[in-house]
C-alpha positions in Angstrom: 0.0 0.0 0.0 2.9 2.4 0.8 4.2 1.9 -2.8 0.7 2.5 -4.2 0.5 5.8 -2.2 4.0 6.8 -3.3 5.2 7.0 0.3 8.9 6.6 1.2 10.1 4.3 4.0 10.8 7.2 6.4 7.2 8.5 5.9 5.7 5.1 6.5 7.9 4.6 9.6 6.8 8.0 11.0 3.1 7.2 10.4 3.6 3.8 11.9 5.1 5.3 15.1 2.4 7.9 15.3 -0.3 5.3 14.9 1.1 3.3 17.8 1.3 6.5 19.9 -2.3 7.3 19.2 -3.2 3.7 20.3 -1.2 4.4 23.5 1.1 1.5 22.5 4.4 3.5 22.1 6.1 1.2 24.6 5.2 -1.8 22.4 6.7 -0.1 19.4 9.9 0.6 21.4 10.0 -3.1 22.4 9.5 -4.1 18.8 12.5 -2.0 17.7 14.6 -3.9 20.2 13.5 -7.4 19.4 12.9 -7.1 15.7 16.1 -9.0 14.7 15.0 -11.8 17.0 11.3 -11.6 16.5 10.8 -15.3 15.4 12.6 -16.5 18.6 10.6 -14.1 20.7 7.3 -15.3 19.3 8.3 -18.9 19.8 9.1 -18.2 23.4 5.8 -16.4 23.9 3.9 -19.3 22.3 5.7 -21.9 24.4 5.1 -19.9 27.7 1.4 -19.6 26.9 1.1 -23.3 26.1 2.7 -24.1 29.4 0.3 -22.0 31.3 2.5 -19.0 32.0 0.5 -15.9 33.0 1.5 -12.3 34.0 1.7 -13.2 37.7 4.1 -16.0 37.1 6.2 -13.9 34.7 6.4 -11.0 37.2 7.4 -13.4 39.9 10.1 -14.9 37.7 11.4 -11.5 36.6 11.5 -10.3 40.2 13.5 -13.4 41.3 16.3 -12.8 38.8 
């Protein structure tokens, strides 16, 4: 769609960041920038944790213990 609209990568990236800010998900965008090179591994970890019954309380407890 960006190509169809004649938008450049920088413009699309700016719109993308602004969209996430409007949705109050700017922290999610910041996280995405950090994990993007490892996104497949991150998604595999997330899926595995969900399948094994991990929930936010368990994750918080684990993170606090480290």
